[in-house]
C-alpha positions in Angstrom: 127.1 134.9 114.7 126.6 132.6 112.1 123.8 130.7 112.8 124.6 127.7 110.3 127.9 127.8 111.0 127.3 127.4 114.8 124.9 124.8 114.5 127.7 123.3 112.4 130.3 123.1 115.1 128.1 122.0 117.9 127.1 119.2 115.6 131.0 118.6 115.0 131.2 118.5 118.8 128.5 116.2 119.6 129.7 113.7 117.0 133.6 113.9 118.0 133.0 114.1 121.5 135.3 117.0 122.3 135.9 120.3 121.6 139.6 119.5 120.2 138.4 116.6 117.6 135.6 119.3 116.5 138.4 122.1 116.0 140.6 119.8 113.8 138.1 118.6 111.6 136.7 122.2 110.9 140.8 123.6 111.2 140.2 125.9 113.9 141.2 125.8 116.9 139.6 124.3 120.5 139.0 127.9 121.7 136.9 129.3 119.0 134.8 126.3 119.4 134.7 126.4 122.6 133.2 130.4 122.4 131.1 129.4 119.9 129.0 126.9 121.6 129.1 129.2 124.6 128.0 132.0 122.3 125.0 129.7 121.0 124.3 128.5 124.4 123.7 131.7 125.8 121.9 133.0 122.6 119.1 130.2 123.3 119.2 130.1 127.0 119.8 126.5 127.8 123.0 124.6 128.5 123.3 122.2 125.4 126.5 120.4 126.8 127.6 118.8 130.4 131.3 118.7 130.4 133.3 116.4 132.8 136.6 115.2 132.9 134.8 112.0 131.3 134.2 114.2 127.9 131.4 115.9 126.8 127.7 114.7 127.1 124.4 116.5 125.6 121.7 117.4 127.7 118.3 116.5 126.9 118.3 120.3 125.5 121.2 119.6 123.4 119.9 116.2 121.7 117.0 117.8 120.8 118.8 121.0 118.8 121.3 118.5 117.7 118.9 116.6 115.7 117.4 119.5 114.4 120.8 121.3 113.8 121.7 118.3 111.8 118.5 118.1 109.6 118.9 122.0 109.3 122.5 120.9 107.8 121.6 118.2 105.7 119.0 119.8 103.9 121.4 122.7 103.0 123.7 120.3 101.4 120.8 119.0 99.7 119.6 122.2 98.3 123.5 122.9 97.8 123.2 119.6 95.6 120.2 120.3 94.0 121.6 123.5 92.8 125.0 121.7 91.2 122.7 119.3 89.4 121.8 115.7 89.7 124.9 114.5 88.1 126.9 116.0 90.9 128.2 113.4 93.0 127.3 112.6 97.1 129.3 114.5 99.5 129.9 114.8 103.4 129.3 111.9 105.6 126.4 109.4 106.2 126.5 107.1 109.2 124.5 103.8 108.6 124.0 101.2 110.9 123.7 97.2 110.5 123.8 94.2 111.8 127.2 92.7 112.0 126.9 89.4 110.2 124.6 91.0 107.1 126.9 93.6 106.7 130.2 91.5 106.8 128.6 89.6 103.8 126.4 91.5 101.9 127.3 95.6 102.9 131.0 95.7 103.4 132.3 94.2 100.1 130.4 96.4 97.9 131.2 99.6 100.2 134.7 100.2 97.9 132.5 100.9 95.0 130.1 102.8 96.2 132.5 105.1 97.7 134.4 105.4 94.7 131.3 106.6 92.7 130.8 109.3 95.5 134.8 110.5 96.0 133.6 113.5 98.5 131.6 110.9 100.5 132.7 109.7 104.2 130.7 106.4 105.3 130.3 105.7 109.2 129.0 102.0 109.4 127.7 101.0 113.2 128.2 97.2 113.3 125.5 96.1 115.9 123.2 93.3 116.4 120.8 96.0 118.8 118.4 98.1 117.7 120.5 101.1 118.8 118.7 104.4 119.1 119.0 106.2 115.7 118.7 109.8 117.2 121.2 109.5 120.0 123.6 108.2 117.8 123.3 109.8 115.0 122.4 107.2 112.6 121.0 108.6 109.0 119.7 104.9 108.1 120.0 101.6 109.5 119.0 98.1 108.1 116.6 96.3 110.4 115.5 92.5 109.7 111.7 91.2 110.6 109.6 92.7 112.4 109.9 96.1 113.3 108.4 97.2 116.9 109.4 101.2 117.1 106.6 103.1 116.4 108.8 106.1 115.8 110.4 105.1 113.0 110.1 105.6 109.4 110.5 102.2 107.3 111.1 101.5 104.0 110.9 97.7 102.5 114.4 96.9 100.9 114.2 93.3 100.3 112.9 89.8 101.5 115.0 86.6 101.9 113.6 83.0 102.2 113.7 81.2 105.3 115.2 77.9 105.7 116.3 74.7 107.6 119.7 74.5 106.8 123.1 72.3 107.9 126.3 71.3 106.3 126.7 68.1 104.0 128.8 66.4 107.0 126.3 66.9 109.9 123.7 65.3 107.3 126.4 62.1 106.4 126.5 62.0 110.4 123.0 62.4 111.5 121.0 61.6 108.2 118.3 64.5 106.5 115.1 65.0 107.9 112.2 64.2 105.5 109.4 66.2 107.5 109.5 69.0 110.2 108.7 66.1 112.9 112.0 64.8 112.1 113.6 67.5 113.8 112.9 65.9 116.9 115.7 63.6 116.3 118.0 66.6 115.4 120.4 68.7 117.3 119.1 72.4 116.6 121.0 75.5 117.1 119.1 78.2 118.4 119.3 81.8 117.9 118.4 83.1 121.5 117.1 86.4 120.3 114.0 88.4 118.9 113.4 86.8 116.2 114.8 83.3 117.2 113.6 80.1 119.7 113.3 76.9 119.9 109.6 76.9 118.0 110.2 76.6 114.5 106.7 77.2 112.6 106.0 75.5 109.1 103.6 76.1 106.4 102.5 74.2 103.3 99.1 75.3 101.5 96.9 75.5 104.2 98.7 73.4 107.2 100.5 74.9 110.1 102.7 72.9 112.1 105.1 73.9 115.0 108.0 72.0 116.0 109.8 72.4 119.6 113.1 71.9 118.3 116.0 69.9 120.7 119.4 72.0 121.4 122.1 72.1 123.8 123.6 74.9 121.9 122.2 78.4 122.4 123.4 81.5 120.6 123.3 85.3 121.2 124.3 86.4 118.0 124.0 85.1 114.1 127.9 85.0 113.6 128.0 82.5 116.6 124.9 80.7 114.8 126.8 80.9 111.7 130.4 79.0 113.3 128.3 76.5 114.7 126.2 75.3 112.0 129.7 75.3 109.7 131.0 73.7 112.5 128.6 70.4 111.9 126.9 71.3 115.3 123.5 70.9 114.4 120.6 72.5 112.1 120.0 76.2 112.4 116.8 78.1 111.2 117.9 81.2 109.3 117.5 83.5 106.3 119.6 82.6 103.2 121.4 85.8 103.3 123.3 84.5 106.7 124.7 81.5 104.8 124.8 83.1 101.1 128.7 82.3 100.5 127.8 78.6 101.5 124.5 77.9 100.3 126.6 79.2 96.8 129.4 77.1 97.4 127.6 73.9 98.3 129.2 73.5 101.5 125.9 74.0 103.7 122.4 73.1 102.1 118.9 73.9 102.7 115.7 71.3 103.6 112.6 70.7 104.1 111.9 72.8 101.1 108.4 71.9 100.4 107.3 73.5 103.8 107.5 77.2 104.3 109.1 79.6 107.0 107.7 82.8 107.8 110.2 84.8 105.3 112.7 87.8 106.7 112.0 91.5 105.5 115.0 93.8 105.4 114.4 97.3 106.0 115.5 100.6 105.8 114.8 102.8 108.6 115.3 106.6 110.0 113.4 108.4 113.1 109.9 109.8 112.0 109.5 113.2 111.1 113.2 112.9 108.9 113.1 112.6 105.3 115.2 110.3 103.6 117.8 112.5 102.5 119.8 112.1 98.7 122.6 109.9 100.1 120.3 108.0 102.1 118.0 107.2 99.0 121.1 106.3 97.1 122.4 104.0 100.1 119.0 102.2 100.0 119.3 102.1 96.2 122.6 100.4 96.2 121.6 97.6 99.0 118.7 97.3 96.7 121.3 96.6 93.8 123.4 94.3 95.5 120.4 92.1 96.6 118.7 92.2 93.4 115.6 93.8 94.8 113.3 96.5 93.1 114.4 100.0 94.0 111.4 101.6 96.0 113.0 105.0 95.7 109.9 106.7 94.6 107.9 105.3 97.2 106.7 107.5 100.0 108.6 106.9 103.4 106.0 105.1 105.6 106.0 105.9 108.8 106.0 102.2 110.9 103.0 101.2 113.6 103.4 98.8 116.0 
């Protein structure tokens, strides 16, 4: 049995969720895929997949083997790419994950150009505001914002955005423009009810720090909802300027209290500890840095994140 071919078959089965789908992607029949997996299980002496009427689920041993097999395939692809020369285009599959709003505004509109540069590359985009399990979901690289709380990740800072109090001109015309953080107590706030959000907004200026507990009858659990509420003139919000980049550019939304600072929001590219950034991942990180006007950090070493 060809070990690399068997590993690739198993990886395809896990990622597609069935023998038949894996067979189609490999241009072989379902019986051949099933036989390869059975031979692999016999050779390893462990059960890799649980079969049920609802489909295939990797066992704990299967998930561990999947991660290592996938890494081996990536390293083999890297070797091929290096042998062909640095000028060769990227190929294979790149699976990325990002928050819905950030990706919709800053990543998705630019992906066609990235794909045009690499005709043999396939990209799967998982859009989720949650911090998904990168290993379980088979994510090559995720874009995460704010403070990282998972020590089992390797993180590379990509860019940073200012956090501001912002609202629409229509809202300010109706309720007035706050001149100090204390004025916010007389305003309606759209509160982001997720990690990194909340009703306490902490401002800094020089050596002074001031926390304000804003009042808001509208709490939202997704960034898209915060955007929609602000654009409907429902109130003020604290948000990264990434979140409202189009509206800040055309004047639909503007920032206030600009002589006070809120903690900045960092964007990180993360992947599981023990896995180095592949050529595809590094290229994607550079792509995002270029979009956001950041300074490339591709040559910087990957740093395990500590809580």
